[in-house]
TIFI-25943 format. One record per residue (C-alpha): x, y, z. Coordinates in pm, 1 decimal, m for minus. Layout:
BEGIN
PT        X        Y        Z
PT        X        Y        Z
...
This chain:
BEGIN
PT        X        Y        Z
PT      0.0      0.0      0.0
PT    127.1    347.1    m88.3
PT    112.4    615.0    177.6
PT    196.0    983.4    169.7
PT    373.4   1139.5    466.4
PT    284.0   1495.3    564.2
PT    513.9   1687.1    800.9
PT    513.7   2039.2    939.7
PT    748.9   2192.1   1197.4
PT    709.1   2440.0   1480.7
PT   1052.0   2561.0   1589.0
PT   1111.8   2758.5   1908.4
PT   1422.8   2974.3   1873.1
PT   1549.5   3149.8   2184.2
PT   1637.9   3503.6   2081.8
PT   1987.2   3625.5   2166.9
PT   1889.8   3917.2   2388.8
PT   2064.1   3968.7   2723.0
PT   1734.8   4026.9   2901.5
PT   1388.1   3875.7   2897.1
PT   1112.4   3972.5   2658.2
PT    903.1   4167.4   2910.3
PT   1151.9   4252.0   3187.2
PT   1515.9   4336.0   3258.8
PT   1603.5   3997.5   3414.0
PT   1903.3   3812.8   3267.0
PT   1865.8   3529.8   3015.1
PT   2212.8   3380.0   3082.1
PT   2216.1   3000.5   3082.3
PT   2325.1   2789.8   3378.8
PT   2247.2   3018.7   3673.7
PT   2135.1   2872.6   4006.5
PT   1760.4   2795.9   4004.6
PT   1531.6   3098.3   4045.4
PT   1815.5   3350.9   4069.7
PT   1698.3   3514.0   3743.8
PT   1329.3   3515.9   3829.9
PT   1232.3   3879.0   3887.1
PT    893.7   4022.0   3984.5
PT    762.0   3997.2   3626.8
PT    883.2   3637.6   3587.1
PT    717.6   3546.4   3917.2
PT    393.7   3725.2   3817.1
PT    374.4   3921.9   4142.0
PT     58.6   4132.4   4176.7
PT     70.1   4474.0   4011.9
PT    366.6   4415.6   3779.4
PT    341.2   4516.7   3413.5
PT    528.3   4378.5   3110.6
PT    750.1   4608.1   2900.8
PT    837.2   4480.1   2551.6
PT   1205.9   4423.0   2468.8
PT   1292.9   4619.8   2151.6
PT   1586.1   4388.4   2075.6
PT   1353.0   4086.9   2058.1
PT   1132.1   4267.6   1806.5
PT   1429.4   4360.9   1587.8
PT   1545.3   3999.2   1583.0
PT   1199.1   3891.4   1468.5
PT   1210.3   4154.0   1191.8
PT   1553.5   4024.0   1085.5
PT   1416.1   3674.5   1049.0
PT   1119.1   3794.9    847.6
PT   1341.6   3990.2    610.1
PT   1580.6   3695.6    569.1
PT   1295.5   3465.4    462.5
PT   1118.3   3714.6    236.2
PT    823.3   3721.3    473.3
PT    558.1   3982.5    532.6
PT    638.8   4199.5    836.1
PT    313.7   4305.9    997.1
PT    290.8   4685.3   1042.2
PT     65.9   4609.8   1340.3
PT     72.4   4292.5   1549.0
PT    m93.2   4204.1   1878.3
PT     12.0   4011.8   2189.4
PT   m239.8   3768.2   2334.7
PT   m281.4   3562.6   2647.7
PT   m266.4   3187.4   2595.6
PT   m438.9   3042.7   2900.5
PT   m337.4   2712.5   3055.2
PT   m236.9   2591.9   3399.7
PT     96.0   2432.0   3477.1
PT    334.5   2465.2   3774.8
PT    607.3   2638.2   3569.2
PT    367.4   2906.8   3439.8
PT    309.7   3134.1   3740.2
PT     67.8   3375.3   3568.6
PT   m162.3   3096.7   3454.8
PT   m117.2   3219.3   3098.0
PT    162.0   3268.1   2846.0
PT    203.2   3594.7   2655.4
PT    218.8   3502.7   2288.7
PT     74.3   3613.0   1953.7
PT   m220.9   3450.4   1783.2
PT   m435.0   3623.6   1518.4
PT   m184.0   3895.0   1429.6
PT    178.6   3768.1   1444.0
PT    477.5   3993.3   1379.1
PT    601.9   3782.8   1083.3
PT    368.6   3649.5    816.2
PT    419.2   3419.4    520.4
PT    772.2   3356.9    393.3
PT    977.4   3063.9    264.0
PT   1306.6   2881.5    297.2
PT   1476.0   2686.2     16.7
PT   1655.2   2373.5    134.9
PT   1901.3   2119.9     m8.0
PT   1777.1   1769.4     68.4
PT   2019.2   1478.2    102.4
PT   1813.0   1155.0     89.6
PT   1884.8    940.0    394.0
PT   1899.9    611.3    203.5
PT   1894.8    458.1   m143.5
PT   2048.5    596.1   m460.5
PT   1832.1    907.5   m484.6
PT   2018.4   1224.4   m575.1
PT   2018.2   1542.7   m364.4
PT   1749.9   1789.3   m463.9
PT   1624.7   2137.5   m382.5
PT   1288.7   2218.3   m227.5
PT   1117.3   2532.6   m101.2
PT    929.6   2506.0    228.6
PT    667.8   2769.7    301.3
PT    672.0   2943.6    638.0
PT    323.8   3019.6    768.4
PT    419.4   3264.2   1042.1
PT    671.5   3348.4   1310.6
PT    546.5   3499.9   1633.7
PT    702.7   3636.5   1949.7
PT    627.3   3480.1   2284.9
PT    771.6   3421.6   2629.3
PT    910.6   3089.5   2743.6
PT    774.9   2907.2   3047.4
PT    981.4   2792.3   3345.5
PT   1105.9   2439.7   3396.6
PT    984.7   2158.6   3620.0
PT   1279.1   1977.9   3778.9
PT   1203.2   1623.7   3891.0
PT   1407.2   1525.5   4195.1
PT   1553.3   1189.7   4285.3
PT   1293.0   1131.9   4557.5
PT    972.8    991.1   4411.3
PT    693.0   1244.7   4386.9
PT    914.0   1550.7   4446.5
PT    928.5   1814.8   4173.1
PT   1085.9   2159.6   4192.8
PT   1012.4   2458.9   3970.7
PT   1291.4   2674.3   3822.8
PT   1162.7   3001.8   3679.7
PT   1494.0   3123.8   3535.4
PT   1367.3   3050.9   3182.5
PT   1026.1   3209.0   3243.8
PT   1000.8   3517.4   3023.4
PT   1293.5   3426.1   2796.0
PT   1214.0   3563.5   2447.2
PT   1119.7   3308.4   2183.9
PT   1038.8   3332.9   1815.5
PT    814.5   3040.6   1722.3
PT    854.6   2963.2   1351.0
PT    568.6   2762.2   1202.1
PT    600.2   2592.8    862.6
PT    332.4   2474.3    623.8
PT    298.4   2092.3    605.7
PT    522.5   2088.0    297.2
PT    765.1   1810.9    394.5
PT    706.1   1448.3    302.6
PT    998.3   1259.5    459.5
PT   1231.0   1261.0    757.4
PT   1510.5   1370.2    521.4
PT   1318.0   1682.4    419.0
PT   1224.0   1767.5    778.3
PT   1586.3   1733.1    893.5
PT   1711.4   1939.6    597.4
PT   1459.8   2214.4    677.5
PT   1547.2   2215.6   1048.5
PT   1919.8   2230.4    967.2
PT   1869.9   2514.7    718.0
PT   1664.6   2706.9    972.0
PT   1928.2   2641.6   1240.5
PT   2199.4   2774.7   1007.3
PT   1993.0   3083.1    918.7
PT   1907.0   3195.8   1273.0
PT   2271.9   3160.5   1376.2
PT   2389.5   3328.9   1054.5
PT   2183.5   3643.0   1110.2
PT   2270.4   3648.0   1480.5
PT   1925.1   3613.6   1634.5
PT   1985.5   3282.1   1815.3
PT   2295.9   3092.2   1930.6
PT   2138.3   2765.7   1811.5
PT   2259.0   2566.0   2113.5
PT   2027.5   2265.6   2106.4
PT   2168.0   2111.1   2424.9
PT   2075.5   2424.7   2620.7
PT   1729.0   2443.3   2465.2
PT   1794.4   2746.6   2245.0
PT   1658.9   2568.0   1936.9
PT   1375.0   2322.1   1998.4
PT   1161.8   2151.0   1736.1
PT    805.5   2019.6   1752.0
PT    717.2   1798.6   1454.2
PT    360.5   1740.8   1333.3
PT    329.6   1408.4   1149.6
PT     37.2   1251.5    965.0
PT    m10.8    996.9    687.6
PT   m271.9    962.5    414.0
PT   m347.0    775.9     94.1
PT   m267.6    976.0   m222.8
PT   m545.3   1219.1   m311.7
PT   m714.1   1187.5     28.0
PT   m764.3   1472.1    282.4
PT   m495.8   1528.5    541.9
PT   m478.8   1259.6    808.2
PT   m494.7   1311.1   1183.1
PT   m165.7   1452.6   1303.8
PT     33.7   1378.7   1614.5
PT    284.9   1632.0   1745.8
PT    627.9   1511.1   1859.0
PT    742.6   1764.5   2121.9
PT   1080.3   1911.9   2213.6
PT   1323.3   1739.8   1978.8
PT   1669.0   1886.2   2038.7
PT   1876.5   1673.0   1800.7
PT   1860.1   1627.7   1423.5
PT   1944.0   1259.2   1468.6
PT   1657.4   1211.4   1712.8
PT   1425.2   1402.4   1478.2
PT   1492.7   1157.0   1198.4
PT   1447.1    856.2   1428.2
PT   1127.7    995.2   1582.4
PT    966.1   1071.7   1246.0
PT   1057.0    732.6   1097.1
PT    913.7    550.4   1399.7
PT    599.3    763.5   1416.8
PT    524.4    726.9   1044.4
PT    548.9    348.5   1064.6
PT    338.8    344.5   1383.1
PT     59.7    545.7   1218.5
PT     62.4    328.8    904.0
PT     56.1      7.2   1109.9
PT   m226.0    142.1   1327.7
PT   m446.5    230.0   1028.7
PT   m370.8    m88.3    832.9
PT   m459.6   m295.8   1142.1
PT   m801.5   m130.5   1162.1
PT   m717.6    127.8   1427.9
PT   m760.1    503.2   1425.5
PT   m497.6    768.3   1489.4
PT   m602.9   1007.2   1765.4
PT   m474.3   1365.1   1773.2
PT   m215.6   1380.6   2050.4
PT    101.4   1536.8   2182.2
PT    373.5   1272.8   2199.5
PT    731.1   1239.1   2322.7
PT   1024.5   1053.0   2167.9
PT   1239.3    828.7   2385.3
PT   1588.6    808.6   2229.8
PT   1677.7    510.5   2450.6
PT   1400.5    292.4   2305.7
PT   1364.3    470.7   1970.4
PT    987.4    490.1   2025.3
PT    725.3    762.4   2057.2
PT    456.6    759.3   2325.7
PT    146.5    970.7   2385.4
PT    178.7   1238.8   2654.9
PT   m167.0   1399.7   2636.0
PT   m447.8   1465.7   2392.1
PT   m361.6   1753.8   2159.7
PT   m526.2   2086.0   2239.4
PT   m675.4   2311.8   1971.9
PT   m656.6   2691.2   1972.2
PT   m998.9   2732.9   2133.6
PT   m881.3   2529.0   2434.0
PT   m638.7   2810.1   2524.0
PT   m905.5   3086.8   2521.7
PT   m678.2   3340.0   2348.1
PT   m761.3   3707.6   2394.5
PT   m554.3   4028.1   2346.8
PT   m333.0   4109.3   2644.0
PT   m472.8   4428.7   2801.5
PT   m132.8   4518.1   2951.2
PT     45.9   4546.7   2613.6
PT    m23.1   4793.5   2335.0
PT    m27.1   4664.5   1974.3
PT    322.4   4641.5   1826.9
PT    366.6   4886.5   1538.2
PT    658.1   4849.4   1295.2
PT    725.1   5131.7   1050.4
PT    888.5   5097.0    707.8
PT   1175.1   5311.8    835.7
PT   1236.5   5070.3   1125.3
PT   1231.5   4773.7    886.6
PT   1488.1   4937.3    659.5
PT   1718.5   5015.1    953.3
PT   1708.8   4646.6   1048.2
PT   1756.5   4538.1    685.1
PT   2080.1   4739.5    672.3
PT   2222.7   4519.7    951.4
PT   2166.5   4190.7    767.2
PT   2477.6   4008.7    639.3
PT   2493.0   3843.3    297.4
PT   2256.6   3547.4    337.2
PT   2360.7   3181.9    286.8
PT   2172.1   3130.1    m40.3
PT   2306.7   3452.6   m190.2
PT   2658.2   3353.1    m87.9
PT   2613.0   3003.8   m234.1
PT   2506.4   3150.0   m568.0
PT   2808.5   3383.4   m567.0
PT   3047.0   3095.9   m495.3
PT   2902.8   2900.3   m788.3
PT   2874.1   3186.7  m1038.9
PT   3185.7   3388.6   m956.0
PT   3426.4   3134.6   m806.9
PT   3327.5   2836.0  m1019.2
PT   3262.3   2606.5   m722.4
PT   3015.4   2319.4   m742.2
PT   2675.6   2356.0   m577.6
PT   2781.7   2085.8   m330.9
PT   3101.2   2267.3   m228.7
PT   2912.5   2595.4   m198.4
PT   2648.6   2438.9     26.7
PT   2912.0   2287.4    258.8
PT   3107.5   2613.9    280.5
PT   2791.1   2805.3    376.5
PT   2676.1   2552.2    636.6
PT   2779.1   2807.3    899.3
PT   2884.8   3169.4    894.3
PT   3213.6   3073.0   1060.7
PT   3287.9   2826.4    779.8
PT   3208.2   3082.8    507.5
PT   3420.8   3348.8    676.8
PT   3710.9   3103.1    712.9
PT   3690.1   3014.4    343.4
PT   3679.3   3376.8    226.6
PT   3972.1   3482.5    446.1
PT   4173.7   3182.4    322.8
PT   4106.7   3279.3    m39.6
PT   4190.3   3643.1     34.7
PT   4515.9   3542.0    206.9
PT   4612.8   3321.6    m88.5
PT   4531.3   3594.0   m343.2
PT   4719.2   3859.0   m142.0
PT   5035.1   3651.1   m162.4
PT   4980.0   3592.4   m535.0
PT   4958.3   3969.7   m588.9
PT   5262.8   4023.6   m365.8
PT   5466.5   3780.7   m576.5
PT   5349.9   3969.1   m886.0
PT   5471.1   4296.7   m726.2
PT   5130.1   4455.8   m766.5
PT   4867.1   4580.1   m526.6
PT   4598.8   4611.2   m792.8
PT   4270.5   4447.7   m701.9
PT   4210.7   4115.5   m872.2
PT   3913.0   3880.8   m841.7
PT   3974.7   3544.6   m679.9
PT   4094.9   3285.0   m926.6
PT   3862.1   2978.3   m954.6
PT   4166.0   2749.9   m922.7
PT   4263.7   2923.8   m599.3
PT   3903.9   2905.4   m472.2
PT   3879.9   2533.8   m551.8
PT   4212.2   2459.9   m381.7
PT   4097.5   2642.5    m66.9
PT   3756.7   2471.4    m75.5
PT   3911.5   2125.4   m112.3
PT   4138.0   2170.3    189.4
PT   3868.8   2323.5    411.0
PT   3604.8   2064.0    325.2
PT   3857.4   1779.0    324.3
PT   4153.0   1804.0    563.4
PT   4019.0   2078.0    792.7
PT   3668.2   1932.4    812.8
PT   3794.6   1579.7    877.9
PT   4031.7   1692.9   1154.6
PT   3757.7   1899.3   1318.7
PT   3534.5   1590.9   1321.5
PT   3809.1   1372.9   1466.7
PT   3873.0   1622.8   1745.3
PT   3503.1   1693.3   1809.0
PT   3541.0   2065.4   1731.2
PT   3333.0   2311.5   1532.6
PT   3467.8   2573.2   1294.0
PT   3483.6   2844.7   1559.9
PT   3729.3   2625.6   1757.5
PT   3966.1   2551.0   1467.7
PT   4328.1   2578.5   1596.2
PT   4451.8   2685.7   1251.4
PT   4367.7   3032.7   1128.6
PT   4254.2   3106.6    773.8
PT   4569.1   3315.8    724.9
PT   4788.8   3018.8    819.8
PT   4604.2   2787.7    581.9
PT   4621.3   3041.3    298.1
PT   4997.0   3073.8    347.5
PT   5043.7   2697.8    333.8
PT   4832.5   2662.5     17.9
PT   5044.2   2927.9   m149.4
PT   5352.2   2716.6    m81.6
PT   5187.3   2421.6   m257.4
PT   5096.4   2642.2   m553.4
PT   5444.4   2790.4   m595.5
PT   5610.0   2447.1   m574.2
PT   5784.6   2502.0   m241.5
PT   5624.2   2187.6    m94.0
PT   5450.8   1881.5   m234.9
PT   5102.7   1767.5   m134.7
PT   5248.5   1507.6    100.5
PT   5476.6   1772.0    250.2
PT   5175.3   2000.9    291.1
PT   4996.2   1736.0    494.9
PT   5291.9   1719.5    733.3
PT   5292.2   2099.9    758.5
PT   4918.6   2090.4    827.5
PT   4950.8   1829.6   1103.4
PT   5228.6   2028.5   1270.7
PT   5038.6   2353.5   1238.1
PT   4727.8   2194.3   1391.1
PT   4911.7   2044.8   1687.7
PT   5178.4   2305.8   1756.3
PT   5087.4   2624.3   1569.7
PT   5331.3   2830.2   1364.2
PT   5328.7   2950.1   1005.1
PT   5398.9   2735.7    700.1
PT   5735.9   2886.5    608.8
PT   5881.4   2828.1    956.1
PT   5757.4   2466.5    965.3
PT   5889.5   2395.2    614.2
PT   6230.7   2527.8    711.2
PT   6243.4   2350.0   1047.0
PT   6143.4   2011.6    901.4
PT   6339.5   2038.6    577.5
PT   6027.8   1991.7    363.8
PT   6124.4   2224.5     81.1
PT   6066.5   2058.4   m254.7
PT   6355.9   2014.8   m500.9
PT   6259.2   2206.2   m815.3
PT   6604.5   2269.6   m957.6
PT   6611.0   2099.1  m1299.0
PT   6983.9   2019.5  m1273.6
PT   6940.3   1848.5   m937.9
PT   6641.6   1646.4  m1063.0
PT   6832.4   1538.1  m1376.6
PT   7116.7   1418.1  m1156.4
PT   6876.9   1211.6   m945.4
PT   6719.3   1056.8  m1256.8
PT   7059.5    978.4  m1407.6
PT   7160.2    800.7  m1089.3
PT   6841.0    592.0  m1078.9
PT   6875.6    494.4  m1447.0
PT   7241.8    399.1  m1405.1
PT   7156.7    179.1  m1105.1
PT   6874.7      7.7  m1295.0
PT   7010.1    m37.5  m1648.0
PT   6820.2   m367.5  m1690.9
PT   6490.4   m197.7  m1607.9
PT   6573.1     83.9  m1850.2
PT   6623.9   m173.7  m2126.9
PT   6292.0   m342.6  m2041.8
PT   6108.2     m9.4  m2042.7
PT   6252.7     84.4  m2381.0
PT   6149.9   m255.9  m2516.7
PT   5785.5   m170.2  m2454.3
PT   5717.4   m235.1  m2085.0
PT   5561.5    108.8  m2017.6
PT   5427.1      3.2  m1679.5
PT   5780.0     25.6  m1540.2
PT   5750.0    403.9  m1548.0
PT   5594.2    392.9  m1200.8
PT   5899.2    202.2  m1076.5
PT   6130.1    482.0  m1193.2
PT   5909.8    751.3  m1036.3
PT   5911.3    569.4   m702.8
PT   6285.9    509.4   m712.7
PT   6360.7    870.8   m802.0
PT   6130.6   1003.5   m529.0
PT   6300.1    772.9   m278.4
PT   6641.0    894.7   m390.8
PT   6528.1   1253.8   m340.1
PT   6384.7   1166.7      3.8
PT   6042.5   1261.3   m129.7
PT   6146.7   1617.7   m205.5
PT   6158.7   1615.1   m585.1
PT   5892.1   1819.8   m761.5
PT   5663.8   1544.0   m901.1
PT   5568.1   1729.7  m1220.1
PT   5927.6   1813.5  m1307.0
PT   6045.0   1465.4  m1214.3
PT   5790.1   1303.2  m1446.8
PT   5889.0   1533.9  m1730.2
PT   6262.0   1462.2  m1691.6
PT   6204.1   1086.2  m1661.7
PT   5991.2   1071.3  m1977.0
PT   6253.3   1267.5  m2169.6
PT   6550.7   1061.0  m2056.1
PT   6382.3    720.8  m2082.1
PT   6272.5    800.4  m2434.7
PT   6627.0    897.0  m2539.7
């Protein structure tokens, strides 16, 4: 039986303000419980909320980055429900009139299995609205004892709601990753999933082709892309099995247990009317002028998709390379500084300071090393790009020494390993380790002559038609030069002399 999967995401991004959305209390992570719970967070009688301008500007940034409608007038509402970590008995959020309206995000999807090729897809964003976070219930070791920490209460969130445009776990993960990259890129969220700064709720349903949407179940609080994939795959199969066995899927809020790899129902899913939304009488409508929008727009960096297109069109990189290099702003900055460092040395060697666009060959060389050697070593050491022990200037200097023939590729790898572990610039390491490549034609000819004289029988065999022996001569000559002979020059000299 063929089934269609329908997935939509609600992503809570903690905005990177220093203070809460309606008060001056700190939002710093890791403080002792309830030390950042001020009068507003505690909902003491008589206190009034005051909107944080920085939170609004971060919401505007997101809307502009996704081509969304920015509402000139939006309204805060009270979402009423009762829970121990919600001292007011309601959450201040937005309902009918959110600050950010419809937008979109284009994603690159890497299928999780099979031979399917990567493809591009645009996911529509329904809305993004400002709201305050709730506190946190802390379950103690003693059975039946639960504490409440209100440090998070009032932390500013931007809840980003997608249309149900995704039809696989691969698409949902690609969308979540692209959104994670974007909010970090434009500086509105630190994206720390372990600390709860980026939390995903996934709505999943299944249906037969051409049928109305099925009943959805919402998987709450996923803070790992790996767990998201596992949770969706399990939930999809559970819903299909339930329907095919004659059961009926009930709308519910569910949790994913990474230890068992299973989802389980937490409670029946509420609808909007269950929360009895109404405009908050303590907050005026939020009004955003065109002038304010343009001031915020001027602070936006070049966005990932724009940068990707520039890397492809101007630097000649592949779409794959461009997507990897723009997976984080730190990675893109590292790449561009490496290219700039390389080109600066090229211009210096040419004795000119005239501006010159980056050469595609230079760009590709830099991309290969960053995606390959640098990326692999970061993974081995469990580091991200911001923690890379090698600077872009150091890498650019080393790549220049490969390009000008000072070192071979194998020598460069030894320079790289030393640079990573001990620091230092390429020239100093090359000198200290004696890695300079032999490029003097006279010296290379002497090495080749010596190898041919020591292997006269092999020379005779080669000249009789055994071309495969050429590799033997290359290896012998490289060994004689202690690996320092310029490979291109060595090959050229060998071909000339063996053909004589």
